[in-house]
C-alpha positions as CSV (number, residue, x, y, z in Angstrom):
1,M,110.7,96.3,124.6
2,A,110.6,97.4,121.0
3,S,108.2,100.0,119.7
4,T,107.7,101.9,116.5
5,S,105.3,104.2,114.8
6,V,104.7,104.6,111.0
7,T,102.7,107.3,109.2
8,C,101.4,107.4,105.7
9,V,99.5,110.0,103.8
10,V,96.9,108.3,101.6
11,Q,95.3,110.2,98.7
12,A,91.7,109.4,99.5
13,S,88.7,111.1,101.0
14,P,87.8,110.5,104.7
15,E,84.8,108.6,103.5
16,A,86.8,106.2,101.3
17,A,89.4,105.7,104.1
18,G,86.6,105.1,106.6
19,D,85.2,102.2,104.5
20,L,88.5,100.3,105.1
21,I,89.9,101.5,108.4
22,G,88.5,103.1,111.5
23,S,91.4,105.3,112.6
24,F,92.7,108.1,110.4
25,H,93.2,111.9,110.6
26,A,91.7,114.2,107.9
27,L,94.3,116.7,106.7
28,P,93.2,120.3,107.0
29,G,92.9,121.9,103.5
30,R,93.3,118.6,101.8
31,P,89.9,117.0,101.4
32,E,91.2,114.1,99.3
33,A,94.0,113.1,101.7
34,V,94.1,111.4,105.1
35,E,96.9,110.5,107.4
36,V,97.1,107.0,108.9
37,R,99.4,106.2,111.8
38,W,100.0,102.7,113.0
39,S,102.1,102.0,116.1
40,G,102.9,99.0,118.2
41,R,105.2,97.6,120.9
42,F,106.1,94.3,122.1
43,V,108.7,92.5,124.3
44,P,110.5,90.0,122.1
45,E,111.4,86.6,123.4
46,G,114.9,85.3,123.0
47,E,116.8,87.4,120.5
48,R,116.4,91.1,121.3
49,R,117.8,92.7,118.1
50,G,115.8,93.5,115.1
51,G,112.4,93.7,116.8
52,R,111.9,97.4,116.1
53,G,112.9,97.1,112.5
54,S,110.7,94.1,111.9
55,L,107.7,95.9,113.5
56,R,108.4,99.0,111.4
57,H,108.7,96.9,108.2
58,I,105.3,95.2,108.9
59,H,103.6,98.5,109.5
60,R,105.1,100.1,106.5
61,D,104.1,97.3,104.2
62,G,100.6,97.3,105.7
63,L,100.2,101.0,105.1
64,E,101.5,100.7,101.5
65,A,98.9,97.9,100.9
66,L,96.2,100.1,102.5
67,A,97.1,103.0,100.3
68,T,97.0,100.8,97.2
69,A,93.6,99.4,98.2
70,I,92.1,102.8,98.7
71,E,93.6,104.4,95.6
72,T,92.4,101.6,93.3
73,R,88.8,101.6,94.6
């Protein structure tokens, strides 16, 4: 089984983040920043190498796109 977790701090208010995603953590003392954590796990079929790296890459790219979407609103 492969599993991974990726965290990203996005420079946006909880209200702005809430418009796009449902799960985030407001950072204490930083009203214009939220922490988003995505995680996942799966059992790959066939080839067992690279699963964790692929999953981490997908999550990282998704969080970067989310940050860009929020920051350009």
